[in-house]
C-alpha positions as CSV (number, residue, x, y, z in Angstrom):
1,M,262.3,176.8,160.2
2,S,259.1,177.4,158.6
3,D,258.9,180.1,155.5
4,K,257.4,182.4,158.0
5,D,260.4,182.4,160.1
6,T,263.1,183.3,156.8
7,T,263.1,186.2,154.3
8,T,265.6,186.6,151.8
9,F,269.2,188.3,152.3
10,G,269.9,188.5,148.3
11,Y,269.6,185.4,147.0
12,K,269.9,183.6,150.2
13,E,267.5,182.1,152.8
14,V,268.1,183.6,156.2
15,D,266.3,184.0,159.6
16,K,264.3,187.1,159.7
17,D,266.0,188.4,162.7
18,E,269.6,188.2,161.3
19,K,268.4,190.4,158.1
20,A,268.5,193.8,159.5
21,G,272.3,193.2,161.1
22,L,273.3,191.7,157.9
23,V,272.0,194.6,155.6
24,A,273.3,196.6,158.3
25,G,276.7,195.1,157.8
26,V,276.2,195.9,153.6
27,F,276.2,200.1,154.1
28,H,278.6,199.9,157.3
29,S,281.0,198.9,154.7
30,V,279.6,201.1,151.8
31,A,278.8,204.5,153.6
32,S,281.8,206.8,152.8
33,R,282.0,205.8,149.1
34,Y,278.0,205.7,148.8
35,D,278.0,209.0,147.0
36,L,280.1,207.9,144.6
37,M,279.2,204.5,143.7
38,N,275.9,205.5,142.9
39,D,277.1,208.3,140.3
40,L,279.8,205.6,139.0
41,M,276.6,202.5,138.9
42,S,273.9,204.8,137.1
43,G,276.2,207.3,135.4
44,G,274.6,209.8,137.3
45,V,271.3,209.1,136.3
46,H,270.0,208.4,139.9
47,R,269.8,212.2,140.0
48,L,267.1,212.4,137.6
49,W,264.7,209.9,139.2
50,K,265.3,212.0,142.5
51,R,264.6,214.7,140.5
52,F,261.1,213.1,139.4
53,T,260.6,211.7,143.0
54,I,261.1,215.5,144.0
55,E,258.3,216.9,141.5
56,L,255.9,214.2,142.2
57,S,255.2,214.8,145.9
58,A,254.1,217.8,145.6
59,V,255.7,219.1,148.9
60,R,255.6,222.6,149.4
61,K,255.9,225.5,152.2
62,G,255.4,224.6,155.5
63,H,254.6,220.5,155.1
64,S,256.3,217.9,157.0
65,V,258.3,215.2,155.2
66,L,259.8,212.3,156.1
67,D,262.5,210.4,154.2
68,I,263.0,206.8,155.2
69,A,266.5,205.4,154.4
70,G,267.6,208.8,153.7
71,G,271.1,208.0,153.7
72,T,273.2,210.6,152.5
73,G,270.5,213.3,152.3
74,D,270.2,213.8,148.4
75,L,266.3,213.9,148.9
76,A,266.5,215.6,152.4
77,A,268.8,218.4,151.3
78,Q,266.0,219.2,148.3
79,F,263.1,218.6,150.7
80,A,264.4,221.2,153.0
81,R,264.5,224.2,150.4
82,L,261.1,223.3,149.3
83,V,259.4,223.1,152.9
84,G,261.5,226.4,154.0
85,P,262.1,227.5,157.7
86,E,258.6,227.0,158.7
87,G,258.5,223.3,157.4
88,R,260.3,220.1,158.6
89,V,262.5,217.3,157.4
90,V,263.1,214.3,158.8
91,L,266.7,212.3,157.7
92,A,265.6,208.3,158.6
93,D,267.9,205.6,158.4
94,I,268.2,202.5,160.5
95,N,271.9,202.3,159.7
96,D,273.6,205.0,162.1
97,S,277.2,205.2,159.2
98,M,274.4,206.3,156.9
99,L,273.1,208.6,159.4
100,Q,276.3,210.0,159.5
101,V,277.4,210.7,156.5
102,G,274.1,211.8,155.6
103,R,274.7,214.6,158.5
104,D,278.1,215.5,157.4
105,K,276.9,216.1,154.1
106,L,274.6,218.5,155.1
107,I,276.4,220.4,157.8
108,D,279.3,220.7,155.1
109,N,276.8,222.6,152.6
110,G,275.0,224.7,155.4
111,Q,271.7,222.7,155.6
112,L,270.9,221.6,158.8
113,Q,268.3,224.4,159.6
114,N,264.7,222.3,159.3
115,I,266.5,218.8,158.9
116,E,266.2,216.4,161.8
117,F,268.1,212.9,161.9
118,V,265.9,209.8,163.4
119,Q,267.9,206.2,163.6
120,A,264.6,204.4,162.6
121,D,263.6,201.1,161.4
122,A,261.2,201.6,158.6
123,Q,258.8,198.8,160.2
124,Y,258.2,200.4,163.6
125,L,258.5,204.1,162.9
126,P,258.7,206.3,166.2
127,F,256.6,208.8,165.4
128,P,252.8,210.0,166.2
129,D,249.6,208.9,163.9
130,D,249.1,211.8,161.3
131,S,252.5,213.3,161.6
132,F,253.6,213.9,157.9
133,D,252.3,215.3,154.6
134,C,254.7,213.1,152.3
135,I,257.1,209.7,152.8
136,T,259.6,208.6,150.5
137,I,262.0,205.9,150.8
138,A,264.1,205.5,147.8
139,F,266.4,202.4,147.2
140,G,265.2,201.2,151.2
141,L,262.5,199.1,150.8
142,R,263.9,196.2,149.2
143,N,266.3,196.0,152.3
144,V,263.5,196.3,154.5
145,T,262.5,192.5,156.1
146,D,259.0,192.8,156.2
147,K,257.7,195.2,153.7
148,D,254.1,194.6,154.6
149,L,254.3,195.9,158.3
150,A,256.9,198.7,156.9
151,L,254.0,199.7,154.6
152,R,251.4,199.8,156.9
153,S,253.6,202.1,159.4
154,M,254.0,204.2,157.0
155,L,250.8,204.7,156.7
156,R,250.1,205.1,160.0
157,V,252.1,208.1,160.4
158,L,251.0,209.7,157.0
159,K,248.5,212.4,157.4
160,P,245.1,212.1,155.8
161,G,245.6,213.4,152.3
162,G,249.3,212.5,152.6
163,R,251.5,210.5,150.0
164,L,254.0,208.1,150.1
165,L,256.5,207.6,147.0
166,V,258.7,204.7,147.0
167,L,261.8,205.0,144.7
168,E,263.0,201.7,143.6
169,F,264.6,199.5,141.5
170,S,262.0,197.3,139.5
171,K,261.9,194.9,136.6
172,P,262.9,196.3,133.0
173,T,259.9,196.3,130.4
174,N,262.4,195.0,127.6
175,E,263.6,191.3,127.8
176,L,267.0,192.6,126.3
177,L,267.2,195.6,128.4
178,S,266.5,193.1,131.2
179,K,269.7,190.9,129.7
180,A,271.5,193.7,129.7
181,Y,270.9,194.9,132.6
182,D,271.5,191.4,134.6
183,A,275.2,191.0,132.8
184,Y,275.7,194.6,134.2
185,S,274.2,194.3,137.4
186,F,276.2,190.7,138.2
187,N,279.5,191.2,136.4
188,V,280.4,195.0,136.0
189,I,278.9,196.5,139.5
190,P,280.8,194.0,141.9
191,R,283.8,194.9,140.3
192,I,283.3,198.6,140.6
193,G,282.7,197.8,144.3
194,K,285.6,196.1,144.6
195,L,287.7,198.8,143.0
196,I,286.1,201.9,144.8
197,T,284.8,200.5,148.5
198,N,287.2,197.0,148.2
199,D,283.6,195.2,148.9
200,S,282.3,192.8,146.0
201,D,280.0,191.0,148.3
202,S,278.1,193.8,149.0
203,Y,277.4,194.9,145.6
204,Q,276.8,191.3,144.8
205,Y,274.1,191.4,147.7
206,L,272.7,194.5,146.3
207,A,272.4,193.2,142.7
208,E,270.6,189.9,144.1
209,S,268.2,191.9,146.5
210,I,266.4,193.6,143.0
211,R,266.3,190.8,141.6
212,V,263.7,189.6,144.7
213,H,262.2,192.7,145.2
214,P,258.4,192.5,144.1
215,D,257.6,193.8,140.1
216,Q,256.0,196.7,139.8
217,E,252.1,195.3,140.3
218,T,253.0,193.6,143.1
219,L,254.3,196.4,145.1
220,K,251.4,198.2,143.7
221,E,249.2,195.6,145.0
222,M,250.8,195.5,148.3
223,M,250.1,199.5,148.8
224,E,246.6,198.8,148.0
225,E,246.7,195.7,150.8
226,A,248.2,198.1,153.0
227,G,245.7,200.7,152.8
228,F,247.0,203.3,150.1
229,C,244.6,204.5,147.8
230,N,244.9,205.6,143.9
231,C,248.2,203.9,143.7
232,E,250.2,204.1,140.5
233,F,253.7,203.5,139.3
234,H,255.7,205.5,136.9
235,N,258.5,203.6,135.2
236,M,262.2,204.9,134.4
237,T,264.7,203.9,132.0
238,G,262.8,201.0,130.5
239,G,261.4,199.9,134.2
240,V,264.8,199.5,135.6
241,V,263.7,201.8,138.1
242,A,259.8,202.6,139.3
243,L,258.4,205.6,141.1
244,H,255.4,204.0,142.8
245,K,252.6,206.6,144.8
246,G,250.2,206.2,146.9
247,I,247.8,208.3,148.9
248,K,246.1,208.1,152.5
249,A,242.7,208.2,152.4
């Protein structure tokens, strides 16, 4: 089997055709406790990372927004308020368990007026060209099998002048922080996962998937190669997380 036929699933090399199913298994397992785990793992700081993403989106009334790997709807709910009744928000996720949790949460919050739910693969987005003013993908790109293909798919469905925002775990800028982060990721997070979801393996995968994800500069270059312009990134929490922005010319 050639390298072109394989990809990473955490630290393992797997057949490209197998990865989506393996990732799906992870999220089927943790969907019902996903929000609680995010709060516990990040100490609630993930809410600040997402708030900055919203601020950088420049989304306003009447806009169309696509939130890929939108999961339980944190970003979609905020975008729905910004775009108003004349706007449109599409919450897309490849995983039906996550999509159902997101739908249920937004129904409970009474926030379904301008939100659509679509089960979709980021690599093959089922939307016409030039459909959205803004696309976000938060903590989802590292789970995509072919990231280059997904970035080109996102570019295609963005309107000219539209922006892509990629919020993702990245490479800490300080060596001491990096060591502490590794110790926390591999020793503490799987134990929390075991306690809360009775699934330590899925959180072991998530820790590994962060380490094999492209670093800040590499992802910026990938976005540029996909056709985005004015690409930049903002490090948060010492580079533990980075927010990348790219514009469609």
